[in-house]
N, C-alpha and C positions, 0 to 999 in steps of 0.2 A: 101495247105497242105504239099509240098513240101519244102517250105520257113519254118514251123514250125519247121517241121523235122529235118532241117538244124542246125537250131538255137538251137532247142534240143539239137543235138550233139556238138555244140560248147560249151554251157552252162555246157554239162558236162564234156568235154575235159577242160574247163577252173577250174571245180571245182578239177578235179583230179590231174591236175599241180598245182593247190595251196594247194594239200595234200602232193606234193611232194618236197623234199630239194634237188633244182638243183643247181650244183655246176660247172660252168663253168671252163674247162680247163685251168686254168693262174697259170703260176709258179709251174705247177705239177714236172716237173723234173729241178733239180735246182743245179745239178753238174758241179761243176767250170772245174773238168777234166775227162777226158772219164773214166767212173769205169769201162768199158769192156776191156780195155788194162790193163797188168800184170795181168793176173789172178791167182787165188789161187788154191794150188793144196791141195782137201780136203781128198782124197785118193787116194789109187792105187790097179789096179787090182788086182785080186789073180793069182797065179802063172799058172794056165790054160788060161788065158786071160778072164776070165768070170767077169761081172760086174753085181752086184743083188743090187736092189734099191729097197724103200717102196716108194710109192704116194698116195697121200689123197688130197681133197680138200673139202671145205666147211662144217668145222666140227660145226662150228656155236656153239662155248660153248656158252653156257649160255642164248640160244635162247627158251630152254622148259619152262622159267619163264615168257615169253609173249606170246607163240603160244603152246596151250595144246597140239597139235595132234604132237608134235616134239619127239622124243625118241634122245638125244645127245647119240653119242658113242664113247667119248672121252676115257672112261673106256678101251672098247673092244680094240681102236687103241694103246692105252699103253701096253696092253697085248699081241697086235701083236708085237711091238717093243721090247720087255722083250723078248719074244719067239724065235723072230727072230735074236737076238743082234748078236749071233757069224758068222751068213749068210749075213747082210746086208751091203753094203760100204756105203751106204748114204742114206738119206730123201729127199722127195719134199713134201713140204707142199704148194699147190698152191693158197693159199689166204682165207680171210673170217674164220680164224681158229677161231675168238673170235665175237660174234656178234654185241655187243654194243660198242665194240671200248675202254671197258674199261679193262686195262692191271692191274687193281687191282681186278679184280672179282676171287674170291677163287678158281672155278673150273677150269679157265683158268691160272691162277697159280700153281696150281698142277700139268696140263698138261706139261706145260713149263718146270716145273723145271724137272719133268721126261724125256722131251724129250732130256734136255741140260745132265740129269746124265746118260743114255744112253750110252753116248760113241760115238753114232754114229755122225756123221756129219751130219748136216739137211739144206738145202737150202730153206729159207722162203720167199714167197711173202705176200704184203700186199693187200687186197683185198677191195671191196668198201666199206665192213662192219668193217673193222678194222679204218676206218676211222669217223666212226658216232658219236662219242662222242665228239670229240674237232675238227673235221677235219684238225687237224695237226699231223705230222709224227713224230713231234719231241717228240713225249710220247713213242714212241717206241724204243728210241735210246737205252735205258737200254735192252730192249729184245735183241737186236742183240749184247748186250755185254756179254751176258751168253756163255758156254764154250759149243762149236760146233755150235753154232747157226749163220747161215752165212743168207747175202741177204741184204734188197730186190731188190737191183739190184746190177749186176756185173757177171763177166764169173768166173766159178769155175770148176777145171779141175779134172777128173778121170785120173792120170799120163798122159800119153802123148797119149790118144788113145780118151778121149771123153772130149768135153768143153761143159757146161751148161751155155745157157745165159738166165739168171734171169731178166726179164724185169717188166716193171711196166705202167700198163694201168687201176690203182686201179680206176681213175676216167675217165676211160673209151677212153681216148688220149694217146697214145705214148709221142705226140709231136715231131716235126721235130727235135730236138735240139739231142734226145734221137736215132731216126733212122739214125742220120749222125753219132752218135759215135758209134752205132751198125754197120754200115757199113764197118767203119773203122776199128773196130776190127776184125770183119770177113774177110774181105782181108789181113789181117796178121796173120791171122791164120792156122798153116798148119798141124792140127790136124785131125785126118781121120775122126771123128764122132763129130757131132753136133746137138744140141737138143736144141730149144728155148721155154721156158716155160713162162707162163703168167697168169694173175688172168682170164680176162675176155675173152671169145672164140671170135673170129674175122670172121669167116663165118655166119655172122648175117641173123637170117631169113631162112638157110637152113636146121636148126631142129627143126622148130617151138619154137624158142625161146621165152619164156614167156617176157623176158626181153627185146627183140627188139620191142615190141609193140609200146613205146613211142618214143624212140628214136635212135632203133639198139644198137648192142654193138660193133661197130667199124666203123670207118670215112673209105670213099670206098678210098681215096687216101692212106691213111694209109694202110690200108688191102692191098692192091696191090702193095704196096712198100715192105711190108714184104714178100708177096708172091714172087717178083723178087729177093730179098737178099736169100732168101731161094735156088730159082734157081741158083742164080750165083756163090754162093759160098759154094754150097754143104750141107745145111743144109738138114737132112733128115725129123726132127719131131717136130711138134710145140704140147706141152702137155698144156692143159689149164684146167679151172673149171668155175664157176659162174653158169651156166646152170644146174640147180639141178635134172633134169632128165637124163641129161649126158649118158656117156657111150656110146658114137656116133665119128664112125670113119668117118672121110672125106678124101677121097684122092684126091691128088693134082697131079699137073705134076711133076715127080719128086721126090716128098715128100708126107707127111702126117699129117692130124691134128685130132690129139685125144682129145675130150672134156669128160674128167673123170667126173662121177657122183657125187655128194655129198656123203660124209662118214656119216653125221647124217641120222637118217630116220624121214620119214614125211607123213602122212597119207594125200595126196593131188593129185588132178590130176595134178598139175603143176610138183610134184616132184615124185622122185625115190625111192626105199626101202633104198639105203644107202650100199655104195661100199667101200673099198680100193682096192689098186693094186698093186703087186710084179712085177717088170720087169726085166729081166735076159739078158745081151746083150753079146753076143759072139764077142769079139772083133776081131779074125780071120775073120771071115765071115759077121760081121755087121747086122747079125740077131738078133733083138729085139723079145723077148717073153714078152707080158705084161699079166699076170694073172689076172683077176678081182674076188673078193672075197666079198660075203655080209658081210656087219661090222657087223650085230647080230649073226651071227653063225660061219663065217669065213669058211664058203662053198666055193667052187669053182663054178661061174656063168657062167663065161666065158672067151676062151683064144683068146688072139688077137696076130697077127706076122705083124713085119715090116722089111723092109730093109733098114737102116740107113745110 
């Protein structure tokens, strides 16, 4: 009986695997030079030393065409960007902006044109969904040529106060080369505050993450190396997405990992209502307040505080 149960489980696992597109982490990070060195300054703090930004993740534009219980919130995010234009110093898009990887999809173009036209610099990551159509990052080159759109990998500065390190783990691994480059840059960074941003959450399994059921969301060695770099070089915060039920704060020794919930709304046990976030950093004290708002009506849901 036990053997039959085992056989059935194995067959089920094989069927599930055969229905998935699994791509090994090969040649993901192919920069010839360290992209984290010589960072770009994209904004300056206000005179009172305050830095304010909008952050969102997993908007999944065009997902409603294939999944009936999804409500896209890109129009709501566009409204927030327009209404907060004079207050925001920059925007963080943590990936999976597009559900199908089709850069020619109409609603995606409307959103990205509005993002560029806002005049607010934005740092944009590639998520796993951005690679669905061709599994080729070259189709995104024109996206990053638009005015005020930065990414997907690099270091971006807000004056001399804040360094934002945009990492690529869109195919689950960072790769040794990327982490070597990151350590080299962190070691020479004399900025007061450092934040690492990435698409996929790296504390796999600690938040009942549905994406960790098959293969997890982080290689253990890479995760531990990231933790060491955070501690050794005084980086105070990791911001990530991917886990649609998100909105999870995970404290570590000397820093925190904050997993943002998806911006789109989905009627599913595995996914949350949909949120966006506005962060306010006091550069005099290092206190970062992140307010979480419901993307459906912009009502305040929760407040978080970090010392970075």
